[in-house]
C-alpha positions as CSV (number, residue, x, y, z in Angstrom):
1,X,-52.2,122.9,-3.4
2,X,-53.7,121.1,-6.4
3,X,-50.9,121.8,-8.6
4,X,-48.2,120.6,-5.5
5,X,-50.2,117.1,-5.7
6,X,-49.9,116.8,-9.4
7,X,-46.2,117.5,-9.6
8,X,-45.6,115.0,-6.5
9,X,-47.6,112.4,-8.6
10,X,-45.6,113.1,-11.7
11,X,-42.2,112.8,-9.6
12,X,-43.7,109.6,-8.1
13,X,-44.3,108.0,-11.5
14,X,-40.7,109.3,-12.7
15,X,-39.2,107.4,-9.5
16,X,-41.4,104.1,-10.2
17,X,-40.3,103.9,-14.0
18,X,-36.4,104.7,-13.0
19,X,-36.5,102.1,-10.4
20,X,-38.2,99.6,-12.6
21,X,-35.6,100.4,-15.5
22,X,-32.8,100.1,-13.0
23,X,-34.1,96.6,-11.5
24,X,-34.4,95.3,-15.3
25,X,-31.0,96.4,-16.3
26,X,-29.7,94.8,-13.0
27,X,-31.4,91.7,-13.9
28,X,-30.0,91.3,-17.3
29,X,-26.6,92.2,-16.2
30,X,-26.0,90.3,-13.1
31,X,-24.7,87.1,-14.9
32,X,-22.4,88.8,-16.8
33,X,-21.2,90.9,-13.7
34,X,-20.8,87.6,-11.5
35,X,-18.8,86.0,-14.5
36,X,-16.6,89.3,-14.8
37,X,-15.9,89.2,-10.9
38,X,-14.7,85.7,-11.0
39,X,-12.6,86.1,-14.1
40,X,-11.0,89.1,-12.1
41,X,-10.5,87.0,-9.1
42,X,-8.7,84.0,-11.0
43,X,-6.3,86.5,-12.8
44,X,-5.6,88.3,-9.4
45,X,-5.0,84.6,-7.8
46,X,-2.7,83.7,-10.8
47,X,-0.8,87.0,-10.5
48,X,0.1,86.5,-7.0
49,X,1.0,82.7,-7.5
50,X,1.9,82.3,-11.3
51,X,3.2,78.7,-10.4
52,X,-0.3,77.5,-9.6
53,X,-2.4,75.5,-12.4
54,X,-5.5,75.7,-10.4
55,X,-6.9,77.1,-7.0
56,X,-9.1,75.3,-4.4
57,X,-11.3,77.4,-2.0
58,X,-11.1,76.3,1.5
59,X,-14.4,77.7,3.2
60,X,-16.0,78.2,6.5
61,X,-19.9,78.5,5.8
62,X,-20.0,80.8,3.0
63,X,-16.6,82.9,3.7
64,X,-13.5,81.9,1.9
65,X,-10.8,81.3,4.1
66,X,-7.7,80.9,1.8
67,X,-7.1,79.1,-1.4
68,X,-4.8,76.1,-1.9
69,X,-2.6,76.4,-4.8
70,X,-1.9,73.5,-6.8
71,X,0.3,72.5,-9.8
72,X,-0.9,70.4,-12.9
73,X,-0.5,67.3,-10.9
74,X,-2.5,68.8,-7.8
75,X,0.6,68.8,-5.6
76,X,0.4,71.7,-3.1
77,X,2.7,74.6,-4.0
78,X,1.4,77.1,-1.5
79,X,-1.8,79.0,-0.3
80,X,-3.4,82.4,-1.3
81,X,-5.4,84.3,1.4
82,X,-6.9,88.1,1.5
83,X,-5.3,90.5,4.3
84,X,-7.0,93.6,5.4
85,X,-5.8,96.3,7.7
86,X,-6.9,99.9,8.3
87,X,-4.7,102.5,6.9
88,X,-4.5,106.1,7.0
89,X,-8.3,106.8,5.6
90,X,-9.4,103.4,4.4
91,X,-9.1,99.5,4.7
92,X,-6.4,98.1,2.4
93,X,-6.9,94.7,1.1
94,X,-4.3,92.6,-0.2
95,X,-4.1,89.2,-2.0
96,X,-1.2,87.3,-0.8
97,X,0.5,84.2,-2.4
98,X,2.5,82.4,0.1
99,X,4.5,79.2,-0.7
100,X,4.2,76.2,1.4
101,X,7.3,76.9,3.4
102,X,6.1,80.2,4.6
103,X,7.9,82.5,2.0
104,X,5.5,85.0,0.2
105,X,5.5,84.8,-3.9
106,X,3.9,88.0,-4.4
107,X,1.3,90.3,-2.9
108,X,-1.5,92.6,-5.0
109,X,-3.6,95.3,-3.3
110,X,-7.0,94.7,-4.3
111,X,-8.9,97.5,-2.6
112,X,-7.8,100.9,-1.0
113,X,-8.8,104.4,-0.7
114,X,-5.9,106.2,0.6
115,X,-4.5,109.9,0.1
116,X,-3.6,110.2,-3.7
117,X,0.1,110.7,-4.1
118,X,1.2,109.0,-0.6
119,X,-0.9,106.3,0.5
120,X,-1.8,105.2,-2.6
121,X,1.8,104.3,-3.2
122,X,1.4,100.9,-1.2
123,X,-0.2,99.7,-4.6
124,X,2.9,100.5,-6.7
125,X,5.1,97.7,-7.6
126,X,8.3,99.2,-6.1
127,X,6.4,98.7,-2.7
128,X,4.9,95.2,-3.3
129,X,7.9,93.5,-4.8
130,X,9.7,94.0,-1.6
131,X,7.5,91.2,-0.1
132,X,8.7,88.7,-2.8
133,X,10.6,85.8,-1.0
134,X,9.9,87.2,2.5
135,X,9.1,85.2,5.4
136,X,5.5,85.9,5.9
137,X,5.8,85.9,9.7
138,X,8.4,88.5,10.0
139,X,8.8,90.4,6.7
140,X,12.2,91.8,7.9
141,X,13.3,93.0,4.5
142,X,10.4,95.5,3.7
143,X,10.7,99.1,4.0
144,X,7.6,101.2,4.8
145,X,6.9,104.3,2.3
146,X,8.4,107.6,3.5
147,X,5.3,109.8,4.0
148,X,2.7,106.8,3.9
149,X,4.0,105.2,7.1
150,X,0.7,104.5,8.1
151,X,-0.4,102.7,5.0
152,X,2.7,100.8,4.6
153,X,2.4,99.6,8.0
154,X,-1.3,98.3,7.7
155,X,-0.3,96.4,4.7
156,X,2.7,94.7,6.5
157,X,0.8,94.0,9.8
158,X,-2.2,92.8,7.8
159,X,0.0,90.3,5.9
160,X,1.8,89.2,9.1
161,X,-1.5,88.8,11.1
162,X,-3.4,86.9,8.4
163,X,-0.2,84.6,7.6
164,X,-0.2,83.7,11.4
165,X,-3.9,82.9,11.5
166,X,-3.2,80.8,8.0
167,X,-0.5,78.8,9.8
168,X,-2.8,78.0,12.6
169,X,-5.5,76.9,10.2
170,X,-3.2,74.7,8.2
171,X,-1.7,73.1,11.3
172,X,-5.4,72.3,12.3
173,X,-6.1,70.8,8.9
174,X,-3.3,68.1,9.2
């Protein structure tokens, strides 16, 4: 019994030391992690709307609703928004660039955990480039991936749904 208490105490000390070290490393690296996440977000925004010189966040509370894409003279080019839909085995999040006339400039899949070899193909360029210059409210020219119909539909439906919501937000802002 005495030995079990001693092992329990040693294990508790190891856990306290490990937790302290993890906390210290987290504190030291937090600013770098945040800076890297912002840099990745800016790169992704530039990827879906390469014509834009800068982006302005439009928020509701703490939540970013969408970004306004502006040229170097601060003229509105379009909008960038995140869309998410339930795929076959995970939520698929995309970043969508949309011109002011409602045509999609590009999309980028930013988060998914679908079936390797099938559902993961929605992140491939052969699928995402179909969205370029499509009307965001219809996506009539986009073909689903054979064998990954659920994942393809999730991306397409989420883009259309979020584009409709964005159109309403824009109307109300004017």
